[in-house]
C-alpha positions as CSV (number, residue, x, y, z in Angstrom):
1,M,88.6,105.1,114.8
2,K,90.7,102.8,116.9
3,K,91.1,99.2,115.9
4,I,89.6,96.5,118.1
5,S,93.2,95.2,118.9
6,T,94.1,98.7,120.1
7,R,91.0,98.8,122.3
8,I,91.9,95.4,123.8
9,W,95.4,96.7,124.5
10,I,94.0,99.8,126.2
11,L,91.6,97.6,128.2
12,I,94.3,95.3,129.4
13,F,96.7,98.2,130.2
14,T,93.9,99.8,132.3
15,F,93.3,96.5,134.1
16,L,97.1,96.4,134.9
17,I,97.0,99.9,136.3
18,I,94.0,99.1,138.4
19,T,95.7,95.9,139.6
20,V,98.8,97.9,140.7
21,V,96.7,100.5,142.5
22,F,94.7,97.7,144.2
23,M,97.9,96.0,145.3
24,Y,99.2,99.2,146.8
25,V,96.0,99.8,148.7
26,L,95.9,96.2,149.8
27,T,99.5,96.3,151.0
28,D,98.9,99.4,153.1
29,F,95.8,97.8,154.5
30,L,97.7,94.7,155.5
31,Y,100.5,96.8,157.0
32,E,98.0,98.6,159.3
33,R,95.9,95.6,160.1
34,L,98.4,92.8,160.4
35,Y,101.6,94.5,161.4
36,V,100.7,97.7,163.4
37,E,97.6,96.2,165.1
38,D,99.4,92.9,165.9
39,T,102.3,94.8,167.4
40,E,99.9,96.9,169.5
41,D,98.0,93.8,170.7
42,M,101.3,92.1,171.6
43,M,102.5,95.2,173.6
44,I,99.2,95.4,175.5
45,E,99.3,91.7,176.2
46,V,102.9,91.8,177.6
47,G,102.2,94.9,179.6
48,T,99.0,93.5,181.1
49,K,100.9,90.4,182.2
50,L,103.6,92.5,183.8
51,Q,101.0,94.5,185.6
52,T,100.1,91.3,187.5
53,M,103.5,91.3,189.1
54,Y,102.7,94.6,190.8
55,A,101.3,93.7,194.4
56,G,100.3,97.3,195.3
57,G,101.8,100.0,197.5
58,K,105.0,101.8,196.6
59,V,106.7,100.5,193.4
60,T,109.7,98.7,194.7
61,D,113.2,98.6,193.2
62,E,112.8,94.8,192.9
63,F,109.8,95.3,190.7
64,I,111.7,97.8,188.5
65,A,114.6,95.4,188.3
66,D,112.4,92.5,187.3
67,I,110.9,94.6,184.5
68,E,114.3,95.6,183.2
69,H,115.4,92.0,183.4
70,Y,112.4,90.9,181.3
71,S,113.1,93.7,178.8
72,N,116.6,92.4,178.2
73,Y,115.1,89.2,176.7
74,S,112.2,90.9,174.8
75,N,111.9,92.5,171.4
76,L,110.1,95.3,173.1
77,N,111.5,98.2,175.1
78,I,109.9,98.0,178.6
79,F,110.5,100.3,181.6
80,A,108.8,100.6,185.0
81,V,109.1,104.0,186.7
82,R,107.5,105.5,189.8
83,N,107.2,109.0,188.2
84,P,106.6,109.4,184.4
85,R,109.1,112.2,184.4
86,E,111.8,109.5,185.1
87,L,111.3,108.2,181.5
88,S,113.6,110.9,180.1
89,A,116.5,109.1,181.8
90,C,115.4,105.7,180.4
91,V,114.6,106.2,176.7
92,P,117.1,107.2,174.0
93,F,115.0,110.0,172.6
94,D,113.5,113.2,173.9
95,I,110.1,112.7,175.6
96,D,107.5,115.3,176.4
97,Y,105.8,114.3,179.6
98,E,102.9,116.6,179.0
99,T,102.3,115.1,175.6
100,L,102.8,111.6,176.8
101,I,100.4,111.7,179.6
102,G,97.9,114.6,179.4
103,P,95.1,115.3,181.9
104,E,92.6,113.0,180.1
105,D,95.3,110.3,179.8
106,R,95.9,110.6,183.5
107,Q,92.3,110.1,184.3
108,Q,92.2,107.1,182.0
109,L,95.3,105.6,183.8
110,L,93.7,106.2,187.3
111,A,90.7,104.3,186.0
112,G,93.0,101.3,185.3
113,H,93.0,101.6,181.5
114,Y,96.1,101.7,179.3
115,V,97.0,104.7,177.0
116,Q,98.3,104.0,173.5
117,K,100.2,106.5,171.4
118,I,101.7,106.4,167.9
119,G,103.8,109.1,166.2
120,Y,106.9,109.9,164.2
121,E,110.2,109.8,166.0
122,P,113.0,111.6,164.2
123,R,115.7,109.7,166.1
124,F,114.6,106.4,164.6
125,D,113.2,108.0,161.4
126,R,110.1,105.9,161.6
127,Q,106.8,105.6,163.4
128,L,107.0,104.9,167.2
129,I,104.2,103.0,168.9
130,S,104.0,103.2,172.7
131,V,101.7,101.8,175.4
132,V,101.5,103.2,179.0
133,L,100.0,100.8,181.6
134,P,99.2,102.2,185.1
135,L,100.3,100.8,188.5
136,V,97.4,102.0,190.7
137,D,96.9,101.4,194.4
138,Q,93.9,103.0,196.2
139,N,93.2,105.4,193.4
140,R,96.7,106.6,193.5
141,L,99.0,106.3,190.4
142,E,102.1,104.8,192.1
143,G,103.9,104.3,188.8
144,I,103.7,103.2,185.2
145,I,104.9,100.5,182.8
146,Y,106.1,102.1,179.6
147,I,106.5,100.0,176.4
148,Y,107.6,101.4,173.1
149,F,108.5,99.8,169.7
150,P,109.8,101.5,166.6
151,L,107.7,100.3,163.7
152,A,109.5,99.0,160.6
153,K,108.7,100.6,157.2
154,I,106.9,98.7,154.5
155,S,110.1,99.0,152.4
156,E,112.1,97.6,155.2
157,L,109.7,94.7,155.6
158,A,110.1,93.9,151.9
159,N,113.6,95.1,151.6
160,E,115.1,91.6,151.2
161,Q,112.6,90.6,148.6
162,V,112.1,93.8,146.7
163,T,114.7,93.1,144.1
164,F,113.3,89.7,143.5
165,L,109.7,91.0,143.4
166,V,110.6,93.8,141.0
167,G,112.5,91.5,138.7
168,S,109.7,88.9,138.9
169,A,107.1,91.6,138.1
170,L,109.1,92.8,135.1
171,L,109.5,89.3,133.8
172,F,105.9,88.6,134.4
173,L,104.9,91.7,132.5
174,I,107.1,90.8,129.5
175,V,105.8,87.2,129.3
176,I,102.2,88.4,129.8
177,S,102.6,91.1,127.2
178,F,104.0,88.6,124.7
179,L,101.2,86.1,125.3
180,I,98.6,88.8,125.1
181,Y,100.1,90.0,121.8
182,K,100.0,86.5,120.4
183,G,96.5,85.9,121.8
184,I,95.1,89.1,120.3
185,R,96.6,88.2,116.9
186,H,95.1,84.8,117.1
187,I,91.7,86.2,118.1
188,M,91.8,88.9,115.5
189,R,92.9,86.8,112.6
190,P,89.4,85.4,111.8
191,L,88.0,88.9,112.1
192,S,90.6,90.2,109.7
193,E,89.8,87.5,107.2
194,L,86.1,88.3,107.7
195,Q,86.8,92.0,107.0
196,R,88.7,91.1,103.9
197,A,85.9,88.9,102.7
198,V,83.3,91.6,103.3
199,E,85.4,94.1,101.3
200,E,85.7,91.6,98.4
201,M,81.9,91.1,98.5
202,S,81.4,94.8,98.4
203,D,83.5,94.8,95.2
204,G,81.2,92.3,93.6
205,N,83.1,89.1,94.3
206,Y,80.3,87.0,95.7
207,G,82.3,83.8,95.5
208,T,84.6,84.7,98.4
209,R,84.4,82.6,101.6
210,V,86.2,82.6,105.0
211,P,87.6,79.5,106.7
212,V,85.7,78.3,109.8
213,N,88.2,76.9,112.3
214,S,86.3,77.1,115.6
215,R,82.8,76.8,117.0
216,D,82.8,79.9,119.2
217,E,81.1,83.2,118.4
218,I,83.6,84.1,115.7
219,G,83.3,80.6,114.2
220,R,79.5,80.9,114.1
221,L,79.8,84.4,112.6
222,S,82.1,83.1,109.9
223,S,79.8,80.2,109.2
224,T,76.8,82.6,109.0
225,F,78.8,84.9,106.7
226,N,79.5,81.9,104.4
227,K,75.8,81.0,104.3
228,M,74.9,84.7,103.6
229,A,77.6,84.9,100.8
230,A,76.3,81.6,99.3
231,S,72.7,83.0,99.3
232,I,73.8,86.3,97.8
233,Q,75.8,84.4,95.1
234,Q,72.9,82.1,94.4
235,E,70.5,85.0,94.2
236,D,72.9,87.0,92.0
237,E,73.2,84.1,89.6
238,A,69.5,83.5,89.6
239,Q,69.0,87.2,88.9
240,K,71.4,87.1,86.0
241,T,69.8,83.9,84.6
242,F,66.4,85.5,85.0
243,L,67.4,88.7,83.2
244,A,69.0,86.7,80.4
245,T,65.9,84.5,80.1
246,V,63.5,87.4,80.1
247,S,65.6,89.1,77.5
248,H,65.7,86.0,75.3
249,E,62.0,85.4,75.7
250,L,61.1,88.9,74.8
251,R,63.6,89.3,72.0
252,T,62.1,86.5,69.9
253,P,58.6,87.8,69.6
254,I,59.9,91.4,69.2
255,S,62.1,90.1,66.3
256,Y,59.0,88.5,64.7
257,V,56.9,91.6,65.1
258,K,59.6,94.0,63.9
259,G,60.7,91.8,61.0
260,Y,57.2,91.0,59.6
261,G,56.1,94.6,60.3
262,E,58.9,96.1,58.3
263,A,58.3,93.5,55.5
264,L,54.6,94.6,55.4
265,H,55.6,98.3,55.5
266,N,58.1,97.9,52.6
267,G,55.7,95.7,50.5
268,F,57.8,92.6,50.6
269,I,54.9,90.4,51.6
270,Q,52.7,89.2,48.8
271,E,49.0,89.9,49.0
272,E,47.9,86.3,49.6
273,Q,50.4,86.1,52.6
274,K,49.4,89.3,54.3
275,E,46.6,87.8,56.4
276,E,48.8,85.0,57.7
277,T,51.6,87.5,58.4
278,I,49.2,89.8,60.4
279,Q,48.0,86.8,62.4
280,L,51.6,85.9,63.2
281,I,52.3,89.5,64.4
282,V,49.1,89.5,66.5
283,R,50.1,86.0,68.0
284,E,53.6,87.2,68.9
285,A,52.2,90.4,70.4
286,N,49.8,88.4,72.5
287,R,52.7,86.2,73.6
288,M,54.7,89.3,74.7
289,E,51.6,90.7,76.6
290,R,51.1,87.4,78.4
291,L,54.8,87.1,79.3
292,T,54.8,90.6,80.6
293,N,51.6,90.1,82.7
294,E,53.0,86.9,84.2
295,L,56.3,88.6,85.1
296,L,54.4,91.4,86.8
297,Q,52.2,88.9,88.6
298,L,55.2,87.0,89.9
299,A,57.0,90.2,91.0
300,R,53.7,91.5,92.7
301,M,53.3,88.2,94.7
302,E,57.0,88.2,95.8
303,N,56.7,91.8,97.1
304,E,53.3,91.3,98.7
305,Q,54.0,91.6,102.4
306,T,50.5,91.8,103.8
307,E,48.4,88.7,104.3
308,I,45.5,88.3,101.9
309,T,41.9,87.9,103.1
310,L,40.6,84.3,102.8
311,Y,36.9,83.6,102.8
312,P,34.7,80.5,102.3
313,I,34.4,79.3,98.7
314,P,32.5,76.3,97.3
315,L,35.2,74.3,95.6
316,A,33.0,72.4,93.2
317,E,31.4,75.5,91.8
318,T,34.8,77.2,91.2
319,L,36.0,74.1,89.3
320,R,32.9,74.1,87.2
321,E,33.5,77.8,86.3
322,V,37.1,77.0,85.3
323,Q,35.9,74.1,83.2
324,K,33.6,76.4,81.3
325,I,36.4,78.8,80.7
326,L,38.7,76.2,79.3
327,I,36.2,73.9,77.5
328,H,36.6,75.7,74.1
329,Q,40.4,75.5,74.4
330,A,40.1,71.8,75.1
331,E,37.6,71.2,72.3
332,K,40.1,72.5,69.7
333,K,42.2,69.4,70.4
334,R,39.0,67.3,71.0
335,I,40.0,66.7,74.6
336,V,37.4,65.8,77.1
337,L,37.4,67.7,80.5
338,K,35.9,65.3,83.0
339,L,35.0,66.8,86.4
340,E,34.0,65.0,89.6
341,A,33.8,67.2,92.6
342,D,32.2,66.9,96.0
343,D,29.7,69.8,96.4
344,A,30.1,69.7,100.2
345,L,33.7,70.9,100.0
346,I,34.1,74.4,101.3
347,I,37.6,75.9,101.5
348,K,39.1,79.1,102.7
349,A,40.7,80.9,99.8
350,D,40.7,83.8,97.4
351,E,38.5,83.1,94.4
352,I,40.6,84.9,91.8
353,K,43.9,83.3,93.0
354,L,42.2,79.9,93.2
355,K,40.9,80.1,89.6
356,Q,44.3,81.2,88.4
357,I,45.9,78.1,90.0
358,F,43.4,75.7,88.3
359,I,43.5,77.5,84.9
360,N,47.3,77.4,84.8
361,I,47.4,73.6,85.6
362,I,44.6,72.6,83.3
363,E,46.0,74.7,80.5
364,N,49.3,72.9,80.8
365,A,47.4,69.6,80.8
366,I,45.6,70.7,77.6
367,N,48.8,71.9,75.9
368,Y,50.7,68.7,76.6
369,S,47.9,66.2,76.0
370,N,47.5,64.4,72.7
371,E,44.4,65.1,70.6
372,Q,41.3,63.1,71.4
373,S,42.4,62.3,74.9
374,K,40.9,63.3,78.2
375,I,41.7,65.2,81.4
376,E,40.2,64.0,84.7
377,I,39.6,66.5,87.5
378,V,38.6,65.1,90.9
379,A,38.0,67.0,94.1
380,V,37.6,65.0,97.4
381,E,38.1,65.4,101.1
382,N,41.3,63.9,102.4
383,H,42.4,64.1,106.0
384,N,40.5,67.3,106.8
385,S,41.8,68.9,103.6
386,A,40.5,69.3,100.0
387,Q,42.5,67.3,97.5
388,I,42.1,68.3,93.8
389,T,43.7,65.8,91.4
390,I,44.2,66.8,87.7
391,K,45.3,63.9,85.6
392,D,46.1,64.0,81.9
393,Y,47.3,61.3,79.5
394,G,49.7,63.4,77.6
395,I,53.5,63.3,76.8
396,G,54.5,63.3,80.5
397,I,57.6,64.7,82.2
398,P,60.9,62.9,82.7
399,Q,61.8,62.2,86.3
400,E,64.9,64.3,86.3
401,D,62.9,67.3,85.3
402,L,60.1,67.0,87.9
403,P,62.0,68.8,90.8
404,H,62.6,71.8,88.5
405,V,59.2,72.3,86.8
406,T,58.2,75.1,89.2
407,E,61.3,77.1,88.5
408,R,60.9,80.2,86.4
409,F,61.3,79.7,82.7
410,Y,62.1,76.0,83.1
411,R,61.2,74.1,80.0
412,V,61.1,70.3,80.0
413,N,61.7,70.1,76.3
414,K,64.3,72.8,75.5
415,A,63.9,72.1,71.8
416,R,60.1,72.5,71.8
417,G,58.9,75.5,69.8
418,R,57.2,78.5,71.4
419,A,54.1,77.6,69.4
420,D,52.9,75.5,72.3
421,G,52.2,78.7,74.2
422,G,54.2,78.0,77.4
423,S,56.3,80.7,78.9
424,G,57.8,78.6,81.7
425,L,56.2,80.8,84.4
426,G,52.8,79.1,84.9
427,L,53.8,76.6,87.6
428,S,56.0,79.2,89.3
429,I,52.9,81.4,89.6
430,V,50.9,78.3,90.9
431,E,53.5,77.6,93.6
432,Q,53.5,81.3,94.8
433,L,49.7,81.4,94.8
434,L,49.5,78.2,96.8
435,K,51.9,79.6,99.4
436,Q,49.5,82.5,99.9
437,L,46.5,80.1,100.2
438,Y,48.4,77.7,102.6
439,G,48.2,74.9,100.1
440,K,50.8,72.6,98.5
441,I,51.3,70.9,95.2
442,E,52.6,67.4,94.2
443,I,53.4,66.4,90.7
444,E,53.8,62.8,89.5
445,S,54.5,61.9,85.9
446,K,55.6,59.2,83.5
447,V,56.8,59.9,79.9
448,E,54.2,59.1,77.3
449,K,51.8,58.0,80.1
450,G,50.7,61.4,81.4
451,T,51.0,63.7,84.4
452,T,49.0,63.9,87.7
453,V,49.0,67.1,89.7
454,K,47.7,66.9,93.3
455,I,46.7,70.2,95.0
456,T,45.9,70.2,98.8
457,L,44.0,73.1,100.3
458,P,42.7,73.6,103.9
459,L,39.0,73.1,104.4
460,M,36.8,75.6,106.1
461,E,36.7,74.8,109.8
462,E,33.3,74.3,111.3
463,E,32.6,76.7,114.1
């Protein structure tokens, strides 16, 4: 496959060839139109004026002498003769009378029109143009005015300048070739750098970038490549972090299950501790199951291409069902779930996904609330949308952690034990679900004061 620079060279060379051919055709055209036709027009104009000197009757010697006298001061060769056959004695080359004035030409002359001829004359080694003008009196051809002129060749016209032109053309080609070479190298440099960067990326070096030195198409292409490389690098790092986190999160409960299971199997656990050990194994197995299910749910949502079907749902009823589901979990910490919801709120959503959102958020509120506290759930209409506020009075979230709480496996308290039940995926799932339901989430929090989560969902439009 040819390089782009080679293709550009071929294209430029082709254009040069086309230019040379065009100049040749144009030169020939100008020679015929400007030189030959101009000479012919001049000969006819001179001959027509000389015709006016003829007063009719026999062609006199004085008339012939006047024509010869005029010819001495003209660039043209002009003769006046009574009989065309007399031309042989006037011109310095052989002339064929039958060819010069044939029957049709004679009729044309008798009608008062001129006859024009052009042909090669060996004596002059060039084209010869001639014009015959009649001297007619009472339908009789009393004589003719014969004008001829040897045409110069194109090479003769440009003879004095040809050396200069050829030299100039060669110098021009050298200068143009050098400038084109430099120009192509300048144009191709960013593409070469881009090619090198792509090859490095294909080898796994996602940190490679290309310099952006212009705002043209190549500059925009380089800028787009850098953005793409940054996105790939970020995604690659996120993938590595995700895999490392998943491995870490799974390894801990697996170690518990494996270690205590082997201890039970080998009889290292005393009888009074067996029940507690079995409960620990079951708890860690449940943690693995929940983590696996949440990971599968996240992956399913990210790969879900088709739009889900939304239908009218009474929001207050859904919140009451979620309250019933979580009431026992809250009672274990003697937390009160207080619900105030407008029964008139009808939203367009998917019930299963909507319940999943509320369960995840309220479970977080329960997990991070102090015992004997309360969680307030309020649903109202706000600017043609349903706004659900879930407020707890728990440990709160530091301001620096708030922007990251919806990231996967992000834990506010890194030192907190896994006994709190959190996998770090709950709010990530909530964010993905809200995107599918065209909703949004806002989180406000103060440490030791509590956290407020506001969810906005579109209301069912009245038809």
